[in-house]
Short mmCIF file of the C-alpha atoms (twelve columns), coordinates in Angstrom:
data_MODEL
# 
_entry.id   MODEL 
# 
loop_
_atom_site.group_PDB 
_atom_site.id 
_atom_site.type_symbol 
_atom_site.label_atom_id 
_atom_site.label_alt_id 
_atom_site.label_comp_id 
_atom_site.label_asym_id 
_atom_site.label_seq_id 
_atom_site.Cartn_x 
_atom_site.Cartn_y 
_atom_site.Cartn_z 
_atom_site.pdbx_PDB_model_num 
ATOM 1   C CA . UNK A 1   43.305 163.462 114.967 1 
ATOM 2   C CA . UNK A 2   40.581 162.897 117.510 1 
ATOM 3   C CA . UNK A 3   36.984 164.043 117.390 1 
ATOM 4   C CA . UNK A 4   36.195 167.212 119.325 1 
ATOM 5   C CA . UNK A 5   33.425 165.310 121.119 1 
ATOM 6   C CA . UNK A 6   36.231 163.540 123.016 1 
ATOM 7   C CA . UNK A 7   37.635 166.838 124.345 1 
ATOM 8   C CA . UNK A 8   36.946 168.381 127.731 1 
ATOM 9   C CA . UNK A 9   38.222 171.948 127.911 1 
ATOM 10  C CA . UNK A 10  39.402 173.047 131.373 1 
ATOM 11  C CA . UNK A 11  39.800 176.778 132.065 1 
ATOM 12  C CA . UNK A 12  41.427 177.665 135.388 1 
ATOM 13  C CA . UNK A 13  40.490 180.958 137.023 1 
ATOM 14  C CA . UNK A 14  40.635 183.003 140.202 1 
ATOM 15  C CA . UNK A 15  38.875 186.379 140.361 1 
ATOM 16  C CA . UNK A 16  39.694 187.272 136.738 1 
ATOM 17  C CA . UNK A 17  36.257 188.368 135.547 1 
ATOM 18  C CA . UNK A 18  37.184 190.504 132.512 1 
ATOM 19  C CA . UNK A 19  39.907 188.153 131.248 1 
ATOM 20  C CA . UNK A 20  37.544 185.178 131.710 1 
ATOM 21  C CA . UNK A 21  34.901 187.030 129.700 1 
ATOM 22  C CA . UNK A 22  37.359 187.497 126.809 1 
ATOM 23  C CA . UNK A 23  38.538 183.893 127.113 1 
ATOM 24  C CA . UNK A 24  34.977 182.534 126.934 1 
ATOM 25  C CA . UNK A 25  34.195 184.820 123.991 1 
ATOM 26  C CA . UNK A 26  37.168 183.241 122.232 1 
ATOM 27  C CA . UNK A 27  35.776 179.770 122.866 1 
ATOM 28  C CA . UNK A 28  32.385 180.874 121.559 1 
ATOM 29  C CA . UNK A 29  34.103 181.515 118.204 1 
ATOM 30  C CA . UNK A 30  36.020 178.251 117.720 1 
ATOM 31  C CA . UNK A 31  35.989 176.383 114.406 1 
ATOM 32  C CA . UNK A 32  35.465 173.203 116.444 1 
ATOM 33  C CA . UNK A 33  33.774 173.078 119.840 1 
ATOM 34  C CA . UNK A 34  34.825 170.787 122.698 1 
ATOM 35  C CA . UNK A 35  32.230 168.447 124.192 1 
ATOM 36  C CA . UNK A 36  32.191 170.519 127.404 1 
ATOM 37  C CA . UNK A 37  33.859 173.406 129.187 1 
ATOM 38  C CA . UNK A 38  34.891 172.959 132.815 1 
ATOM 39  C CA . UNK A 39  35.743 176.175 134.627 1 
ATOM 40  C CA . UNK A 40  38.138 175.258 137.444 1 
ATOM 41  C CA . UNK A 41  37.602 178.096 139.916 1 
ATOM 42  C CA . UNK A 42  40.086 178.339 142.796 1 
ATOM 43  C CA . UNK A 43  37.694 180.219 145.102 1 
ATOM 44  C CA . UNK A 44  36.606 183.312 143.162 1 
ATOM 45  C CA . UNK A 45  33.949 185.655 144.519 1 
ATOM 46  C CA . UNK A 46  30.407 185.882 143.132 1 
ATOM 47  C CA . UNK A 47  31.131 188.131 140.099 1 
ATOM 48  C CA . UNK A 48  32.916 185.172 138.468 1 
ATOM 49  C CA . UNK A 49  29.921 182.896 139.039 1 
ATOM 50  C CA . UNK A 50  27.557 185.596 137.744 1 
ATOM 51  C CA . UNK A 51  29.615 185.967 134.556 1 
ATOM 52  C CA . UNK A 52  29.603 182.210 133.933 1 
ATOM 53  C CA . UNK A 53  25.830 182.002 134.448 1 
ATOM 54  C CA . UNK A 54  25.328 184.912 132.030 1 
ATOM 55  C CA . UNK A 55  27.662 183.626 129.283 1 
ATOM 56  C CA . UNK A 56  27.074 179.846 129.451 1 
ATOM 57  C CA . UNK A 57  23.968 179.906 127.201 1 
ATOM 58  C CA . UNK A 58  25.972 181.595 124.414 1 
ATOM 59  C CA . UNK A 59  28.670 178.902 124.348 1 
ATOM 60  C CA . UNK A 60  28.528 175.964 121.891 1 
ATOM 61  C CA . UNK A 61  28.661 173.222 124.543 1 
ATOM 62  C CA . UNK A 62  27.703 172.612 128.187 1 
ATOM 63  C CA . UNK A 63  29.585 174.677 130.779 1 
ATOM 64  C CA . UNK A 64  30.294 173.350 134.280 1 
ATOM 65  C CA . UNK A 65  31.529 175.688 137.005 1 
ATOM 66  C CA . UNK A 66  33.663 173.784 139.524 1 
ATOM 67  C CA . UNK A 67  34.425 175.883 142.603 1 
ATOM 68  C CA . UNK A 68  35.935 175.424 146.025 1 
ATOM 69  C CA . UNK A 69  36.347 177.818 148.919 1 
ATOM 70  C CA . UNK A 70  39.250 180.258 148.801 1 
ATOM 71  C CA . UNK A 71  41.835 178.874 151.230 1 
ATOM 72  C CA . UNK A 72  44.869 180.226 149.432 1 
ATOM 73  C CA . UNK A 73  46.423 178.992 146.193 1 
ATOM 74  C CA . UNK A 74  44.983 175.526 145.531 1 
ATOM 75  C CA . UNK A 75  44.851 175.484 141.761 1 
ATOM 76  C CA . UNK A 76  45.950 171.859 141.507 1 
ATOM 77  C CA . UNK A 77  43.158 170.753 143.852 1 
ATOM 78  C CA . UNK A 78  40.506 172.368 141.648 1 
ATOM 79  C CA . UNK A 79  42.220 170.921 138.562 1 
ATOM 80  C CA . UNK A 80  41.902 167.479 140.163 1 
ATOM 81  C CA . UNK A 81  38.183 168.115 140.704 1 
ATOM 82  C CA . UNK A 82  37.969 168.986 137.009 1 
ATOM 83  C CA . UNK A 83  39.839 165.806 136.117 1 
ATOM 84  C CA . UNK A 84  37.300 163.766 138.091 1 
ATOM 85  C CA . UNK A 85  34.348 165.586 136.510 1 
ATOM 86  C CA . UNK A 86  35.596 165.578 132.902 1 
ATOM 87  C CA . UNK A 87  33.614 163.384 130.522 1 
ATOM 88  C CA . UNK A 88  36.093 163.625 127.653 1 
ATOM 89  C CA . UNK A 89  38.967 161.246 126.969 1 
ATOM 90  C CA . UNK A 90  41.264 164.163 126.120 1 
ATOM 91  C CA . UNK A 91  41.812 167.254 128.258 1 
ATOM 92  C CA . UNK A 92  42.758 170.663 126.885 1 
ATOM 93  C CA . UNK A 93  43.783 173.127 129.601 1 
ATOM 94  C CA . UNK A 94  44.153 176.882 129.527 1 
ATOM 95  C CA . UNK A 95  43.972 179.836 131.896 1 
ATOM 96  C CA . UNK A 96  41.219 182.443 132.107 1 
ATOM 97  C CA . UNK A 97  43.616 185.179 131.056 1 
ATOM 98  C CA . UNK A 98  44.264 183.508 127.683 1 
ATOM 99  C CA . UNK A 99  42.245 184.410 124.593 1 
ATOM 100 C CA . UNK A 100 42.320 181.432 122.218 1 
ATOM 101 C CA . UNK A 101 42.911 181.483 118.489 1 
ATOM 102 C CA . UNK A 102 39.727 180.382 116.625 1 
ATOM 103 C CA . UNK A 103 41.457 177.065 115.772 1 
ATOM 104 C CA . UNK A 104 42.692 176.390 119.325 1 
ATOM 105 C CA . UNK A 105 40.483 173.315 119.904 1 
ATOM 106 C CA . UNK A 106 40.815 172.127 116.301 1 
ATOM 107 C CA . UNK A 107 44.607 172.282 116.530 1 
ATOM 108 C CA . UNK A 108 44.682 170.397 119.824 1 
ATOM 109 C CA . UNK A 109 42.410 167.727 118.304 1 
ATOM 110 C CA . UNK A 110 44.806 167.368 115.349 1 
ATOM 111 C CA . UNK A 111 47.871 167.127 117.593 1 
ATOM 112 C CA . UNK A 112 46.436 164.512 119.979 1 
ATOM 113 C CA . UNK A 113 48.540 161.372 119.904 1 
ATOM 114 C CA . UNK A 114 48.472 158.414 122.280 1 
ATOM 115 C CA . UNK A 115 51.263 158.529 124.839 1 
ATOM 116 C CA . UNK A 116 52.073 162.222 124.313 1 
ATOM 117 C CA . UNK A 117 51.066 165.512 125.882 1 
ATOM 118 C CA . UNK A 118 51.067 168.776 123.974 1 
ATOM 119 C CA . UNK A 119 51.871 172.278 125.102 1 
ATOM 120 C CA . UNK A 120 51.975 175.671 123.479 1 
ATOM 121 C CA . UNK A 121 52.854 179.216 124.369 1 
ATOM 122 C CA . UNK A 122 51.054 182.491 124.798 1 
ATOM 123 C CA . UNK A 123 51.682 186.181 124.277 1 
ATOM 124 C CA . UNK A 124 50.912 188.980 126.693 1 
ATOM 125 C CA . UNK A 125 48.556 191.896 126.110 1 
ATOM 126 C CA . UNK A 126 49.230 195.245 127.719 1 
ATOM 127 C CA . UNK A 127 47.278 195.941 130.906 1 
ATOM 128 C CA . UNK A 128 45.529 198.893 129.231 1 
ATOM 129 C CA . UNK A 129 44.232 196.618 126.475 1 
ATOM 130 C CA . UNK A 130 43.308 193.841 128.876 1 
ATOM 131 C CA . UNK A 131 41.049 196.150 130.882 1 
ATOM 132 C CA . UNK A 132 39.454 197.822 127.833 1 
ATOM 133 C CA . UNK A 133 35.929 196.775 126.948 1 
ATOM 134 C CA . UNK A 134 36.399 195.557 123.402 1 
ATOM 135 C CA . UNK A 135 34.547 192.615 121.880 1 
ATOM 136 C CA . UNK A 136 36.725 189.514 121.786 1 
ATOM 137 C CA . UNK A 137 35.924 189.126 118.087 1 
ATOM 138 C CA . UNK A 138 38.109 192.186 117.392 1 
ATOM 139 C CA . UNK A 139 41.307 190.762 118.885 1 
ATOM 140 C CA . UNK A 140 43.918 190.041 116.205 1 
ATOM 141 C CA . UNK A 141 47.669 189.746 116.860 1 
ATOM 142 C CA . UNK A 142 49.135 191.870 114.038 1 
ATOM 143 C CA . UNK A 143 47.429 195.215 114.862 1 
ATOM 144 C CA . UNK A 144 48.086 194.610 118.568 1 
ATOM 145 C CA . UNK A 145 51.780 194.008 117.890 1 
ATOM 146 C CA . UNK A 146 52.077 197.059 115.634 1 
ATOM 147 C CA . UNK A 147 50.399 199.265 118.253 1 
ATOM 148 C CA . UNK A 148 52.717 198.036 121.030 1 
ATOM 149 C CA . UNK A 149 49.893 196.287 122.910 1 
ATOM 150 C CA . UNK A 150 51.368 192.777 122.516 1 
ATOM 151 C CA . UNK A 151 54.626 191.314 123.791 1 
ATOM 152 C CA . UNK A 152 55.989 187.955 122.717 1 
ATOM 153 C CA . UNK A 153 54.363 188.436 119.316 1 
ATOM 154 C CA . UNK A 154 56.137 185.451 117.764 1 
ATOM 155 C CA . UNK A 155 54.043 183.230 120.041 1 
ATOM 156 C CA . UNK A 156 50.765 184.939 119.077 1 
ATOM 157 C CA . UNK A 157 50.645 183.713 115.504 1 
ATOM 158 C CA . UNK A 158 49.340 180.265 114.661 1 
ATOM 159 C CA . UNK A 159 51.946 178.080 112.977 1 
ATOM 160 C CA . UNK A 160 51.043 175.453 110.381 1 
ATOM 161 C CA . UNK A 161 51.622 171.899 111.532 1 
ATOM 162 C CA . UNK A 162 54.794 171.157 109.515 1 
ATOM 163 C CA . UNK A 163 56.558 173.914 111.488 1 
ATOM 164 C CA . UNK A 164 55.482 172.612 114.890 1 
ATOM 165 C CA . UNK A 165 58.334 170.712 116.475 1 
ATOM 166 C CA . UNK A 166 58.403 167.708 118.745 1 
ATOM 167 C CA . UNK A 167 60.595 168.458 121.737 1 
ATOM 168 C CA . UNK A 168 61.218 165.330 123.775 1 
ATOM 169 C CA . UNK A 169 63.804 167.107 125.950 1 
ATOM 170 C CA . UNK A 170 61.309 169.651 127.329 1 
ATOM 171 C CA . UNK A 171 61.336 169.912 131.125 1 
ATOM 172 C CA . UNK A 172 58.382 171.310 133.038 1 
ATOM 173 C CA . UNK A 173 54.981 172.276 131.742 1 
ATOM 174 C CA . UNK A 174 53.321 175.420 130.502 1 
ATOM 175 C CA . UNK A 175 49.891 175.319 132.106 1 
ATOM 176 C CA . UNK A 176 48.300 178.063 130.038 1 
ATOM 177 C CA . UNK A 177 48.093 175.935 126.880 1 
ATOM 178 C CA . UNK A 178 48.445 172.187 127.184 1 
ATOM 179 C CA . UNK A 179 46.607 168.962 126.485 1 
ATOM 180 C CA . UNK A 180 46.855 165.332 127.479 1 
ATOM 181 C CA . UNK A 181 44.886 162.112 127.634 1 
ATOM 182 C CA . UNK A 182 42.756 161.875 130.759 1 
ATOM 183 C CA . UNK A 183 43.910 158.273 131.226 1 
ATOM 184 C CA . UNK A 184 47.562 159.361 131.310 1 
ATOM 185 C CA . UNK A 185 46.899 162.035 133.927 1 
ATOM 186 C CA . UNK A 186 44.953 159.547 136.061 1 
ATOM 187 C CA . UNK A 187 47.865 157.070 135.843 1 
ATOM 188 C CA . UNK A 188 50.132 159.598 137.584 1 
ATOM 189 C CA . UNK A 189 47.445 160.374 140.193 1 
ATOM 190 C CA . UNK A 190 46.494 163.738 138.707 1 
ATOM 191 C CA . UNK A 191 47.953 167.072 139.770 1 
ATOM 192 C CA . UNK A 192 50.310 167.348 142.737 1 
ATOM 193 C CA . UNK A 193 48.320 169.246 145.359 1 
ATOM 194 C CA . UNK A 194 51.450 169.854 147.451 1 
ATOM 195 C CA . UNK A 195 52.696 172.267 144.785 1 
# 
């Protein structure tokens, strides 16, 4: 396990104001806070910036908004800017349309192991729920599943560590929920901006 003050959280976004609001509310309610939050913004318009400015004081750590001009899909370029700006030794990455479990950062800190990267899954909320104006504190998987508002429910519930499996045959990455050592990502020259 590593200390959370070694973790830089990177949230990628592009013009997803309401989902980003719910995502940040989820990170306001973590059992363990990262040392910083880097919002990797692939060219969003001003409502995204305004939301970040409004919510940053309520978050448990410094928030840095990294932005570049919208010239089409360049997510990996803004992720590389985040990599360069990150102060932490360990990077936890998620997307703005993901609402984290309260132990999201704590779990990533526990799973950090030299020479390995970690990835997880996510579930999908219905579009009607996603656009509703509910406080993020009220989001729990079981009632959402029972009401038909959640798909992929098996991925929405937090599993205890003995159940988590090590899959060394995994191909590809799941960018919505992953973590790695900053040093390891730098050794492969960061994210491929040709993708």
